C-alpha positions, 0 to 999 in steps of 0.5 A: 500500500506504500512505496518508499521512495527516495528524496530526488524521486518524483512522486508518482502513486496518487492515493484517495483516502475516502474514509477517516483514518489514523493521521499516522495512517496519512502521515505512512501514505505520504512517505511515498505517494501524494495523498488526498483525503476526501470523505463522506462523498456518495458514489457520483462524486466519488466517479469523478474523482476516480480517474487519475488515482492509482490507490484508494483507501476506505474503511466501512462507510464507503461501498466502492461499487462497480461504476466507482472502479470503472472511473479509476482508469489508472486503480490498481488497489483497493485497501480497507482499513479494517477486517473484511471487504464486504463493502467492496465489489470484488467481482468487478474489481477481480474483472478489472486487475484491481488488487483488494487487500484489508488489514485483517488484524487492525482492529481485532482486540478493539472489536473482540473488547468492544463486544464483551463490553456489549455483553456485560452491558446487556447483562447489567442493563447499563444503558437502561439504568443510565438513563432512568437515573438522568431522569431522576429515578432511583430504581435499582431493583429494574435494574439488577440484571444477571450474572454472565458467569457460568453461562453459554456464550455462544460464538457464531464465527470463530475467526480471529475476533471470534476467539479473542472474544472467547478468551475474553468470556472464559476469563469471565468464568463463560463456557463457549461453543462455537460454530464456524465451517472452516475451523478445524475442531483441533483449533477450538478445543485448544482455546477451550471451545466446543465447536458444534453445528448451528442448531446445537449452538442455539439450543444451548446458548444463553448468549449468541455474538456473531463474527461473520463477514455479511454474505448471502450465506449468512445474511439473516442467519439470525432470522425467524428461523433461528429464533424459533430454535434458541434457548428462551431467554437468549441474548443476542450481541451483533458487532460485526456486519448489519444484516447478519441478524434480521432486524425484523424478526428480532424485534418480534422474538424481543416483544414475544420475550423468546430473546431477553436482550440484544445489544448491537452496534451495526444496523442494514441501514 
């Protein structure tokens, strides 16, 4: 992604940064390339800017469509500063010979810690309790919450983030089961985690957290059918991608009491 040049070499690579990234990243890029930062642009504006750029850097906000890729006459690489590439039209990029890369471990620890924070906030009803206190109430009994110790956490997607979440959950005294068709059971056992199929995970888990990319197979993975199979009173966490959890089906499950609570920081819209 970066090119090192000597002081006398002219800068020949132009990089467009379309989403906010750390200043250190910008400085690193500028050590060998001409960098333009233009964030929050709609598709049409990006299409206008793309000619003349050799590289495009995004995070989650920008959707790199086929139109944007086609407009990049000199475009050779699209880099996502984060995990996954589901906001990039990879087939269109491949067809044009454009390399698509990501920083697979860039936010692994942050995402895992955030997931555990959401799990604990959900269990202890911290957001609702804080809002109640701000409104002038002292309704302590309503917000006692539940312990996570000795509960079962089901991790859907046992990649780098899923494994880090499992490690932290086990430190909290939770039993962890996981589902991932691409993971060797021996790897899971070394992590102290039991690898199971989805129906078993749904039936056993007191908490379910998802850590998969959004694909044709995972879209709506936690939907009406899944919620009919889950352990009554389960709590759901999604810090992965909007669309993996069917929001309409989740609302029905919450209103019926089938699902006791949900903590989401990603949404379809």
